[in-house]
C-alpha positions in Angstrom: 0.0 0.0 0.0 1.3 3.5 -0.9 2.7 5.2 2.3 0.9 8.6 1.8 -2.4 6.7 1.3 -1.6 4.6 4.3 -1.1 7.7 6.5 -4.5 9.1 5.3 -6.1 5.8 6.1 -4.6 5.7 9.5 -5.7 9.2 10.3 -9.2 8.2 9.2 -9.1 5.2 11.5 -8.1 7.4 14.4 -10.8 10.0 13.7 -13.5 7.4 13.2 -12.6 5.6 16.4 -12.2 2.2 14.8 -9.1 1.7 16.9 -11.3 1.8 20.0 -14.4 0.4 18.4 -13.9 -3.1 19.7 -13.8 -4.6 16.2 -11.2 -7.2 15.7 -8.1 -6.4 13.7 -8.9 -9.1 11.2 -12.3 -7.5 10.6 -10.8 -4.1 10.0 -8.2 -5.6 7.7 -10.8 -7.2 5.5 -12.6 -3.8 5.2 -9.4 -1.8 4.6 -7.6 -4.3 2.4 -4.3 -4.4 4.4 -2.5 -7.2 6.3 -3.3 -8.0 9.9 0.4 -7.7 10.8 0.5 -4.1 9.6 -2.7 -3.0 11.2 -1.9 -4.7 14.4 1.5 -2.9 14.5 -0.1 0.5 13.8 -2.8 0.0 16.4 -0.2 -1.1 19.0 1.9 2.0 18.2 -1.1 4.3 18.5 -2.2 2.8 21.8 1.4 3.1 23.2 1.4 6.8 22.4 3.5 6.5 19.3 2.9 8.5 16.2 2.0 7.0 12.8 4.5 8.4 10.3 5.9 7.3 7.0 8.9 5.0 7.2 12.2 6.9 7.4 13.6 5.1 4.4 10.6 6.0 2.3 10.5 9.6 3.5 14.1 10.1 2.4 13.5 8.8 -1.2 13.2 11.1 -4.1 10.4 10.7 -6.5 12.8 9.2 -9.0 14.0 6.6 -6.5 10.4 5.7 -5.7 9.7 5.3 -9.4 12.8 3.1 -9.8 11.7 1.0 -6.8 8.2 0.6 -8.2 9.4 -0.4 -11.6 11.8 -3.0 -10.1 8.9 -4.5 -8.1 6.7 -4.5 -11.2 9.6 -6.1 -13.2 10.0 -8.9 -10.5 6.3 -9.5 -10.6 6.3 -9.8 -14.4 9.2 -12.2 -14.3 7.4 -14.5 -11.8 4.3 -14.4 -14.0 6.3 -15.2 -17.1 8.0 -18.2 -15.3 4.6 -19.5 -14.2 3.3 -19.3 -17.7 6.4 -21.0 -19.1 5.9 -23.9 -16.7 2.2 -24.1 -17.5 2.9 -24.2 -21.2 5.4 -26.9 -20.7 2.9 -29.0 -18.8 0.2 -28.5 -21.4 2.5 -29.2 -24.3 3.8 -32.4 -22.7 0.2 -33.5 -22.2 -0.7 -32.8 -25.8 2.3 -34.7 -27.1 1.5 -37.8 -25.0 -2.2 -37.8 -26.0 -1.2 -37.5 -29.7 1.2 -40.4 -29.6 -1.5 -42.7 -28.1 -3.6 -42.4 -31.3 
């Protein structure tokens, strides 16, 4: 999740009182679309008097560095998808060759 969007979401959580609403973290995560680990950490930080801020490493990044990081993540995702498709094609191709040789 994008850190600036995340900070807005956390501010909304605090204003709406969801942190003290008694709802379970897993219920809130389903509604918000984030992981239970992340939300649990943010709620604990807020309850302990901590502030919810953007990670220092992300705050120090320039827009160009963020774009490079995003493109690298996208590239990794595309590589994994390509590898899965290659494996699926190999499985399907082997199946077709075996069935054709049985005729």
